[in-house]
C-alpha positions in Angstrom: -2.0 -19.2 33.4 0.8 -17.6 35.3 0.7 -14.5 33.1 -2.8 -13.6 34.2 -2.3 -14.6 37.9 0.9 -12.4 38.2 0.1 -9.8 35.6 3.0 -10.1 33.2 3.7 -11.1 29.6 5.6 -14.2 28.5 7.4 -12.1 25.9 7.3 -8.5 24.6 8.8 -6.9 21.5 10.2 -3.5 21.9 11.7 -2.1 18.7 14.1 -4.8 17.5 14.3 -6.6 20.9 12.2 -9.5 22.1 12.4 -10.1 25.9 11.3 -13.3 27.5 10.1 -13.7 31.0 11.2 -16.6 33.0 9.9 -19.7 31.2 9.4 -23.2 32.6 8.3 -26.5 31.2 4.8 -26.4 32.7 1.9 -27.0 30.3 -1.4 -26.4 31.9 -0.9 -28.0 35.3 1.6 -30.6 34.1 5.4 -30.2 34.4 6.9 -31.8 31.3 10.1 -33.6 32.3 9.4 -33.9 36.0 12.7 -34.8 37.8 14.7 -34.4 34.6 16.8 -31.2 34.2 17.7 -32.0 30.6 14.1 -32.5 29.4 12.9 -29.5 31.2 15.6 -27.4 29.5 14.8 -28.7 26.0 11.0 -28.1 26.6 11.7 -24.5 27.7 13.9 -23.7 24.8 11.4 -25.1 22.3 8.7 -23.0 23.9 10.9 -19.9 23.4 11.6 -21.0 19.8 7.9 -21.2 19.1 7.2 -17.7 20.4 10.2 -16.4 18.4 8.8 -17.9 15.2 5.4 -16.3 15.9 7.2 -12.9 16.2 9.1 -13.5 12.9 12.4 -14.3 14.6 14.7 -17.3 15.0 16.8 -18.9 17.7 19.8 -17.3 16.0 18.5 -14.0 17.1 18.9 -14.9 20.8 21.8 -12.9 22.3 21.3 -13.7 26.0 19.9 -16.5 28.2 19.7 -16.6 32.0 19.2 -20.0 33.5 17.9 -20.6 37.0 18.3 -24.2 38.4 17.3 -25.7 41.7 20.5 -27.9 41.8 23.7 -26.5 40.3 25.2 -30.0 40.4 23.0 -30.8 37.4 24.7 -28.1 35.3 26.0 -30.6 32.7 22.5 -31.8 31.9 21.2 -28.3 31.5 24.3 -27.3 29.5 23.9 -30.2 27.2 20.4 -29.2 26.3 21.4 -25.5 25.9 24.3 -26.5 23.7 22.0 -28.6 21.5 19.9 -25.5 20.8 22.6 -22.9 20.8 25.9 -24.7 20.0 26.5 -22.6 16.9 24.8 -19.4 18.1 26.5 -19.1 21.5 24.6 -16.3 23.2 25.9 -14.9 26.5 24.5 -16.8 29.4 24.4 -17.2 33.2 23.4 -20.2 35.2 22.5 -19.6 38.8 21.2 -21.9 41.5 18.1 -20.8 43.3 16.6 -22.2 46.4 13.2 -22.9 44.7 11.0 -22.1 41.8 7.2 -21.4 42.2 6.3 -25.1 41.8 8.6 -27.7 43.4 8.3 -29.9 40.3 10.0 -27.1 38.3 13.8 -27.6 38.2 14.8 -25.0 35.5 13.6 -21.6 34.5 15.1 -19.6 31.6 14.9 -15.9 30.6 16.0 -14.9 27.1 16.6 -11.9 25.0 16.7 -11.6 21.2 17.7 -8.8 18.8 16.0 -9.0 15.4 17.6 -7.3 12.5 15.1 -5.1 10.7 
């Protein structure tokens, strides 16, 4: 629903690049993994994976992630989930604490970029 409200795309493909907007664990009006940084991170990365697959790409094509968290002290929970999805891929990444996300139940938001070999 956020895409229509704010006028943006969840992901776009330009040439061999796939760029992902900030993605959260919200489904409809429900935040999956409320109060759980690890679960929200896993849910977000699985959403990104699903979109990649629809575009004919794989998680191995991700070269960058940007992770926004509302509490940097929870970095280990977020990093654990990120490692489970990217442990052998190891894209470049940043994790930054923000004062808030658009919905107070959201704890994590992730942007990603993939490069697909033609």
